[in-house]
N, C-alpha and C positions, 0 to 999 in steps of 0.2 A: 510422523509428528516431530516438529522442530522443538529443540530446547536450547536455551541460552544460559551461559555462565559469565558473569562479569569478572574481568581481570583488572586488578588495581596495582598501581605503581608501588613497589616494595620500598622505595627510597627516593629522596629528593635527587633531582638530576635532569638529564635530557634523554628522551627516548629517541633511538635511531633505528634505521632500517638494518635488519639482520645481515643482509648481503654486503653491507659496508664494513662489517667488523673485520679486524686484521687476522683472525684465526680462521683458516679455510674450512675447518671442520664445522664450525658454526655458520660461516658465510654460505657454504654450500648446502646448508640445512640437513646435514647428515644425521644430526641428533634431533631433528624436528624443526618445525616452523615457529616463529615468534618474533622477538625484537631484542635489542640490547639497550642498556642504560649506561650512561656515563655518570656515575653517582657523585653528588656533591655533599652528601651527609654520610654519617658513619653508622647509623642504625638502620638495619634492614628488617622490614615488617612482612607479614603474610600477604601474598597477592590475592588470596581467596577470602571471601566473607566468612566461610566456615570450611573446615577440613581437618587434616591431620598430617603430621610429619611421617613420611614413609621411611626415609633413610637420611642419616647425616654421615658424610664421608669422614674417615678417620683423620684426615688433614684439615677438616672443618671448612674447606673452601667451597663446598657444594652440598646442596640439599635437594632431595626429591620430596615434593609436596603434593598432597592429594586433596582435591576438593570433595565436598560431601556428595557430589554427583559422580564422582569417580574419575575426573580428569586429573592426570598426573603431569606435573611440570617440573623441569629441572632449573633450579636457580644456581648459576655458576658464577661465583664472585671473583672477578679478575680472570686474566688469562695466564695459564701455566703457573698459577699460584699454588699448585700441588707441591712445588719445589720448596715452598716456605714452611712446610711441615706443621701448619696450623698456628704459627706464631702470631700473625696479625689478627686472628679471629677469636672472638670470645662468644661461643655458641651458648644460647640460653634455653635451647630445647633439645629434646632427644626423640628417637624414633618412637612413634605411638602417641605422642602428645597431641592434644587438640589445639587448633589454631584459629584465630580470627584476625580481623584487620588491625586490632590493637596489640597482637602478639609480636613482641620483639624477638626476632629469630636470631640475629647475629649482630654483635658490635664489631666493627672492622676498623683497623688502623690503616687508612688509605695511604697515608704518607709512607708508611713502612713498605707497602707494596711498590710504591713509586721509587723509593730509594733502592729497591732490589732490581730496578730497571724492568719492571713488569707493568703491564697495563691493568687499569682498574675496570675496564669495560666488563659489564656484567650481563650476560645473556640470560633471558628467561624463555625457554623453549618447551614445546610440547611434541613428543614423539608420536608420529602417525600410527605406528604399530601398537603402542600402548593406549592410544586414544583413538581407536578405530571409529571412523565416521564423524569425528569432531574436527572442525576447522576454525582457525583463528581469523577473526575479521575485525574491521573497524578500528585498526590500530591508530592511535593518536600520537603522532610524532611531535617532538618539541620539548620544551622545558615543563617539568611536572614537579609536584610535591608528593611525598609519601601519602598513600591513601586516595590519590586521584584515580578516577576511572580511565583506563588507557586502552582497553581492548575487550573483545568478547569472544567466547568460544561457543560456536554454534553446532548443534548435533543434527545431522541429516542422515537418516537411515538409508542405506543403499537399497536399490531395487532387488527384489527376490531373485535368487538364482535357481535355475532348474536343478532337480536332483541329479540329472545326468551330468550337467556342467560341474556341480559340486564334486561328484565322484571323480570326474576327469581331473579336476584341479587337485584333489587329494592324491590320486594315483600318480600324477605327473610331478607333483612337488617333491623335491628331494628332502628326505627326512634326515636332517643333520643334527645329531645330539651335540651337547656341549663338549663331550669327550672328542667327538669327531672334528669339531671346529678347532679345538686345541691341538689335535694331532696334525691337522692340515697346516696350521700356522707353524708348528714345530718343524715339520718335515720341510716346508718350503722356505724356512729361514736358513736351513742348513744344519739343523740339529744343535746340540749344546756346544759343539766346537766353534760355532760362529756367533755366539753372543756371550757377553760378560755378566749381564744382569737383566732381570725382568721384574717389572712392578706394574701396578695398575693405579689409575686414578678413578674418578667416578664413572667414566665412560670408555676409557682407552686402555689397551694393553700396551705398555711401553717397554720395548726391547732394545737394549744397548748392543748394537750390532758391530761385529769385527770387520767383515767384508761385505759391502753392499752388493757387489757384483754377482754373488752367487744366490741372491734371494730371488725367488719367483713370485713377484707381486701379483701377477695375473691370477695364478692359482689361488692365492689367498683371497683376492677380491671376488673371485667367483663364488665363494661361499656366501649364502644369503644372510648369514648373521653378521658378516663383515660389511660395514657401511662404506669404509674407505681406508686408505693408508696415508698418513701424513708423516713427513720427515722433519726432525729437528736435529740438525747435525748428524751424528751417527745413531741417534735414537729413532727407531721405527715405531710410530704410534698407530696401532691397529684400532680403528674406531669401531666399537661393538655396541655400546649402549649399556643398559642396566645389567645385562648378563655378564659383564666383564669380570665380576667377582667370581662367578662360577667357572668362567673360562680360565682365569688365572689359577684357580685351585686345580683344575684338570691339567693345566700346563705344568704346574709344579709336580704333579703325580707322574707325568710322562718323563720329566727330567730325572726324578728319583728312580723310576723303573729302568730308564736307559743307563743310568749310572751303575745300577746293580748288574744289569745285563752285560755292560761293557767290562765291568770288573770280573764277572764270571768268565767271559770269553778270554780276557787277558790272562786269567789264571790258567786257563786250559792251554794257552799258547806258550806262556812264559812261567815256568815254575822256578821261583827263586829259592836258592838253598836256605835251609832253616836258619843257619847261623848268620846269614845276611839280613834276616828280618829282626834280629834281636835289638840292635841299636836303634833303628827307626821305631820299633815297637816301644822300647823304653822311652824314647823321646815323645811319642804320641801320648803316653800315659802321664809322663812327668810334667810336660810343658804347661798344661792347664793349672798345675799347682805351683808354678814358678813364682807368681806374685805373692803367694803365701810365704814361700821360703825367703823371698827378698825382704818382705816386711818384717818377719820374725828375726831374720839375720841382723838387720839394722838395730832393732830394739834390743836384741841380746848383746850386741856389741856395745851399745850405750850403757846397758846395765852393768857389763863387765867393768867398764871404765869407772862408773859410779861406785861399784863395790870396792874396786882397788883404791879409790880415793877416799873410801870410808864415809861416803855421803849416804849410801844406803847399805843394807845388809841382806844376805841371802838366808833362806831357811837352812838349817843344819842340824847337827846332833842336839836334841833337846829344844830346838827352836822351830816351831811349826809356822806355816803361813799365817795362821790365825793370830799368832802373837806378834807379827810384824806391824810396824806403822803402815798407814794406808798407802803412801807413795811406794814404799818398799814392796808391799804385797802386790800392788797393781803392776809394778815392773816385772815381778816374778811371774805373774799370771800371763801378761802379754808376751813375755819371752818364751813361755813354755807351752801354752795351749796349742799353738800352730804346729810345733814339732811333735808334741805328744799325740796329736790327732792327725798327723800327716798320713798315716795308714788309711784313715777314713777317707780323706780327700782322694788318695790314689785309688782306693777301691771304687769310689764313685766315678773316677776318671776311666777306669777299666770298663765298667758297666756302660757308661755313656758311649765310649768308643765302640763297644760291641752292640750298641743299640738295645740295651736292656732297660729294665725299670729302675730309674734313678732313686726313687723313693725307697724301694726295697734295698738298694745298695746302701743307702744312708742308714736304714734300720740295722743291717748286718754289721756295718762299720761301727755304729754307736754301741751295739751290743758287745762287740769285741773290746771296746774301750770303756765299758760302763763303769761308773763309780762303784757299783755293787761288787765289782771284782777287785777293788782296791781298798778294802776296809782296813783301818789301822790295826797293825799287829797280826794281820792275816795274809798269807801268801796265796791261798787257793785250796782247792780240794785235792787230796792226794790220790794219785792213780796207782803208782808202784814206785819202788826204789831201784835206782841204777847205781849199784855199789853203795856209796855213802850219800848219794844225791837223790832227793825226792822229786819225782816227776809229777807235776801238778796240772790240774785244769785251772787256768788263770787268765787274766786279762792281757791284752796285746797293745797297751798304750806305748807309743814311741817306736813300734816296729813297722816295717814296710812290706817285706816279702810275704809274711802270712796274710796280710790284707789283700795284696795283689792276687795271691793264690785263691783267696776266698772269692774275689771278684770273678775269676775265670770259672771256678767250681759252680758258682751261682748261675752264670750265664749258660753254661752247657747243660747243667742239670735241669734248669728251668725250661730250656728249649726242648729237652727230651720229654719232660712231663707234658708240655704243651701239645706234643705230637699225638699222644694217646688219650689224654684226659678229655672227656665229653665237654663240649662247650657250655652245656647247661650248668655244670658245676665248676667250670674252670675258675671263674672269678672268686668263688667261695673257698676252694680248697688248694688250688695250684700254688699260690703265693705262700700259704702256710706250710705246705709240704716242702717247698724249696728252701724256705727260711730254716725250718727244723733240720733239714738234711745238711745245709751248709754249716750250721753251728755245730752239729755233731762232728762233721769232718774237721772243722777248725779246732774244736776243743779236744777231740779224742785222737786225731791223727796228725794234723799239722803241728799242734802244740807239742806233743811228745817228740815228734821228729826234730823240731827245732831245739828242744831241750837236749837231745842227743848231739845235735850240731854244736850247741853252745858248750856242752861238756867237752866235746872233742877239741873245740877251739881253745878252751882253757888249758887242756893238757898240752896242746901244740904250743901255746904261748909260753908255758913253763919250760918246755923243751927248747924253744927258740932263745929264751933268755939265757940259757946255759952255753950257747955257742960262743966261743971266744973271739978275740980280736975285733970286737965291735960288730961282727957280722950278724949276730942275733938281733941287735938293736936296729941295724940296717934293714934286715928282713921284715921286722915288725913295722918299721916306718913304711916300707914298700907295700905291705899287705893291709895297712890300716884303711885306706880309702876303698879297696874292694870289700873289706868287712862292713864299711858303712852302707854299701849297696845291699848287703844281706840283712841289715838291721841287727846283726849279732854284736856289733861294736859296743852297744850300750851296756850289755851284760858284762862284757870284759872290762870296760872302763869303771863300772860300779865296783866290780870285784877288786880291781887294782887300787881304786880310791880308798876302799875299806882297809886294805892292807897298809896304805900310807897313813891313814888315820890312826891305825893301831901302832904306829911308830916304826914301820918297816919301809925304808926308802926304796924307790923303784927305779931301776936303770932303764926299763922299757918305756915308762910313762912319757918321757920327753919325746919319744918317737911319734906319739900321737900328734903333737903339734907340728912335728917335721913332716908327717904325712899330709897334714892340712896345707902347710906352706909349699909343699911340692905341687899341689894343684893350683895354688895362687900363682906360683912361678910359671906353670904351664899356661895359665890364662893370660898372664902378662906377655909371654912369648907369642901367644896367638894374636893378641891385640897389636903387637909390634909388627908381626909378619903379615897379617891378613890385610887385604885391601877392601874387605867387605864391611861396609859401615854398620850393618845390623849386628854382625859378630862383635865388632868393637863396642857397640852400645851395650850388648848383653854382658860382655866381659867387664866393662867399666862399672856397670851397675851391680854386678855380683861380687867383685873382688873385695869391696869394703867389708862385706860380711865375713869373707875368708880370713881377713886379718884378725878377726875376733873369734875364730875357731869354727865358723859355720860354713861348711864347704858345699852343702847341697845345692845352693843356687849356682855355684861355679861348675860342679860336675854335671848336674842335670841340664844346665842352661848352655854350657859351652864345651868343656873338655871331653865329657863322655860321649856327646853327640858325634864328635869327630874321631873318637876313640884313641887315635895315636897320641894326641896331647895328654889324655888321661894316663896312658901307659908311660909316657915320658915324664910326667909329673911324679909317678911312683918311683922312677929311676932316680930322679933328682932327690927325692926323699930318702932313698936307700943310701946314696952317697953321704948325705948329711947325717943319717943315722949311724953310719960306719964311723964317722968322725966323732959323733956324740958318745958312742960306746967306748971308743979308745980314749976319750978325754975323761971318762968316768963321771958323766953328768947324771946325777940322781935327783928324782923328784922327792923332796923331803917333807913336803906338806901340801895339802890340797890348795889349789889356787884358781885363778881365772883361766879362760881359754885363749887360744891364739897368742897374740902379742903378750898377754898377761901371764901366759902359762910358764914363762921362763923365770918369773920373779921368785920362785920357791925352789931353786936348784942349789944343791950342796953336795957334800961327800956321802959316801955310802954306808957309814956306820950308823947303827941305831941311835935315834935321838939327835941326829945331826941337824944343824940349822943352815938356812940359805946363806951363801957367801957372795960377795960382790964379784969375785973372780969367776965362780961357776956361772953366775947370772950373765956376765959378759961373754963367756964362752958359749953359753946357750944361745944368745942372740947372734953370735958368729955362725953357729950351725943353722940358725934360721935363714940367714943371708945365703949360706951355701945351698940350702934347699931351694930357696926362691930363685937364686941366680943360676944354679945348675939346671933346674927344670926349665927356666925361661930360655937359657942358651940351647939346651937340647931341642926344645920345641921350635925355636927359631931356625935351627940348622936342619932338622929332619922332618919338619911338618910343613906342608904347603896347602893353601886353600884351593889350589887347583893344580892339575897335572900339566906339565909342559907338553905341548902338542907333539914335538919331535920325539921326546922320550916315551910318551904314551903310544905313539904310532909304532916305535921300535919294539916295545913290549908286546904289542898286538901281533906284529910280524913274527917275533920269537915264539909266541904261542902257536901260531899257524905252522911254523917250521917244525916244532916238536910233534905236533899232530901228524904232519905229513911224514916225518921220519917213522913214527909208530906204524902208520897204516901202509907204508910202502916197504917196511922192513929194511930200511937203509940207515946208515949212520947219520947222526945229527949234522955232521960236517957236510955230508953229501946233500942232505935236505936243505941246508942253509944256502948252498950255492944255487939250488933250483928256485927256492921260494924267494930269496933275496933278489934274484934277477927279475922276477915278476913284479915285485913291489918297489924296485930300485928308483924308478922315475918318480913315483908318487912320494917316496921318502925325500928325494932331492928337492921336489917342489916345496914340501913343508919346510925343510931346512933353509932353503933359499928365501922363504917368506917370513923367517923369524923376526926380522926387523919390523915388517908391517904388522905381524901378529902382536908384537910388543906394543906398537903404536895403538893398535885397536884395543888392546887390553887396558892401556892407560886411559884411552878415551872413554871406555865403558865405566871404569872406576870413577873418573871425574864426572861423567854424566850421572852416575848413581848418587854421588855426593850432592850435586846440584839439585837433582830431583828430590832427594831427601830433605834438603833445606827448603825447597819450595813447598813441599807437602807439609812440613812442620809449620811454616808460616801460614799456609792455608788453614790448617787446623786451629792455630791460634786466632786467626781472623774469624773463623766460624764461631769460636767460643766468645769472642768479643761481640760478634754480630748478634748472637743469642741474647747477651746481656743488654746490648744496644736496643734490640727489639722489645725486650721486656720493659726497659726504661721508657721507651716511646709509648708502649701500650698503657703503662701506668699513667703517663702524662695525658694521653688521649682520654682514658677513662675518667681521670680527674676533671679534665676540661669539659667533657660531656655532662658529667654530673652537676657541675657548676653552671654550665651554659643553659641547661634546660630550665633551671629555676630563676634565671635572670631576665627581666624585661627591660630594665633601665639601660638605655644605649650607652651611657657613660661608663656604667659598670661593665658592660659587655666589652667596651673598648679597652678598659683596664685589664680585664680578664685575658683578652687576646694578647695584650702587650706582655703580661706575665707568662703566658704560654710560650711566646717567642723567646723570651729570656731563658726560660727553662729549657727550651729546645736547643738554644745556642750552647748552653752548659753541657747538655747531653752530647752534642756534636763535638764539642771541644774535648770532653772526657774520653769519649769513644772515638778516637781519631783513626778511623779505618783506612784513611788514605796512606798512612805510613806503611801499612802492610802491602797495599797495592803497589807502592813505589818500590819496595824491596822485592816483591814478587816480580814486578816488571823488570827490574835490574837483573835479577837472577835468571829470568826467562830469556832475556837478551843474551846473557852469557851462555846459556844452554844452547840457544839457536846458533850462536857464533861457533861454539864448540862442535855442534853437529855439522855445520857447513864446512868447517876446516878439516873434518875427519870423514867426510862423505866418501871420498875416494878409497880410503883405507877400509871403511865399512863394506863398500861394494866389492872390493877386492877379496876380503875375507869370506863374504857370503858366496862369491863365485868359487873361491878355492874350496870351501867346505862342500859345496854341491858337486864339484868335479871329483874331489877325493872320494866322497860317498859313492858316486856313480861308478868310478873306476875300480874301487875296492870291491863293490858288489859283483862286477864282472870277473875280477881275478878270483874271488872266493867261489863263485859259481863254477868256473873252469876247474879249480882245484877239487871242489866237491865231486864233480863228475869223474875226475881222474882217480881219486882215492875211494870213490863210491861211498861217500859220507855226506848225505844231504844236510845233516845237522850242522855242518861246517858253516853254512850260510848264516846261522844265528850269530856268528862272531862279527857280523856287520855292526851289531850294537856296540861291541868293544871299540871298533875303529871310530864309530860315531862319537862315543864319549871322549875319545882322544882328540879328535879334530874340533869338537864343540866344547872344549875345556873352558874357554872364556865365558861363553853364554850360559853354560851349566853352573859355573861358579858365581857369576855376577848378575845374570839376567833371568835366572830362574827357569831356564830351559830344562825340562825333566831329563834326568839321567836315565838312559835306557837300561832296562834289566837285561842281564846276559844269561841266557839259558844254557849254561855250560858249566860242567863240574870237572874236577880232576879225574874222576872215573871215565869221563868222556875222552880225556886227553890220551890216556894210556890204553893201548890195545890189549895187552896181556892182563890177566887177573891180578898179578902181583906187580904193581907199578915200580917197585924198587928193583925187581929183577930186570924189568924192561929197561931201566935206566943204565944198567951195566953195559949195554951195547955202545954207549957213548964214552 
């Protein structure tokens, strides 16, 4: 029995043959048969008399619509409009809504699509698999209006198939699950190493491929769910149809499993020493909180200036926040909350990094810093006394390490509970049990432990203060930033401030500011020395806060990540502290931080006031701290290892190992090993000029790329605003246009629209970005062309050195019967790839070698006496 469904034009325009559309996916009818429209109006209606919306894609450019008889059609507005991320589309319906010929599905800004150099061609197609036995017929090509009858869908039941034929078809048809399809695509693309990004639109899985040559398209196309493969530049578009959402989800799961598997295999092969994991670990935890530190640092610096200028005041003795004027109170809150709750943010960062429950992390962090633990006049619950000091169960506002420890305790305890707790009660009891356990550990173990630490630090500080010749002040300045890392600095500073408030000047207190400025100097030294644009940006952005006493952005964003600058910053602070101690600079009254911290320096007798001389000398020590740290960092830190020096160090390590395992002197070993590596070393040394040229080229290339990307980002921001303005204008025009019948008024309305459009074009001048980008791109291409020979030379050199080093190490490994010697290929790799590791983000290879591996005897010091 035949059935017919009428198809109506969804929009004004011209109906054209589907095989003439410019997109081959639709032209070849991979997504079904139908037609396409070149629309001339901006409102799209339902093509069915009755039906419902099956699906609206998140970027709003495509909808699946279902008639009351079950026919499913895909309305795809424009070609490749998925890239516009929904901007030109105002969707008026959602999945599940009923529709009819009067239903306005979407309002579309066609001009915006055209300005993005995309086509407005709109296919309406019906997939044969979804619409089995339905055929589209009687398509009326030509100009139409919305609501015109333009085609029919006719249902023709197929002839009955015998049971034997059906069974044969079932047995012979390959049953490919969604997971299998995703795995086939993943494997034949070349795995995660061969693509940068994967996304999906309404019907296609879009994969940004690195190397097309290794992709096996035939194997992918052989899968029955894959309709075809279309290329757009380096983006491979696998045409699947409506199942693309499920395939994308399965594809993501494969990526995640492969990442975990690769990580486990890597850990089995390369075990990195624990101490080498500390700095990357700190960086991974701290970096997400860097924006908080930067924001609070700027506000705290501004507050310090306003307080010093007596524009606003701070809470103090007898002055609570509630008694301050509104502006003063707001400044205080904005400058304190971020730092006081920093532990909470870092706890969340730890748990997120370890793939734990972030909501539970927030609960633990907020409990540790709860206002209930900071009632006025109450310090906490007493546990026991340590001498004259009471150990309390208290809050952890403003502390860092206890919060980080709490994060790790939660992760590992929660995982342990998850292993044995029955799934039926897991959701009800596991989280409560983990929460209670962590809080018990924090309040009754971590808290008392840190109380001991703080007490010990107080005793140590008192002892340091008694060391003569300014050495004590220098040591305190050196140790201040390491104390900041522990979170114990706050307790010390509060205790010292209380003593100053009571009328006892402090010789050590100025060292706090000098410790801060040591890190400022180290950061400045990094900015001067480095060629890495990203490091320079971080340093420039964080140094301002440092001048006002906030060093967290500097140390966590720059100096501590590289470690040596952090250490050199403490040395610069030590030198300045030595001078400060010998000059007898005392803090005689509480004051601001950073630059403002030197305004209250005077003599050491009780009741002394600040003097101009001491203040001037204080600023002199500040410049010593900054200048000394900057100079030390500039001289002794580098953002990359020199290839020749790195190669020599690697050879020296091999020499030492060879001497140990052959029981010969180091001198004898050097003669043998040096001979094997001599030619390679000479090649590197003779290539220094070209390596330098290549290094300069990479640095300049990075700078140009950064400028281009910055301009592109700005252009995208402008484009979004431009698109919104156009959409607003179009919506306004459509609302006016529909209600006007008078031709003269319509003419005036069109003229007004043109004027408004011209104003938008003039205001959002996107051409200026294109011209700048084009100019910089030309410079970049010229730079690449002029350095192509140097680049090829370095690539060939790196490959040759890697190959030859591997052969030499293999021979030596056989000679001394130490297979593990081959792992030092990684050390040589890092030396010869110094440029691309530093500037092009080539991963630095982990070196699976320890000092214990180097020395053959159990006592490495005794072994060294042979030399």
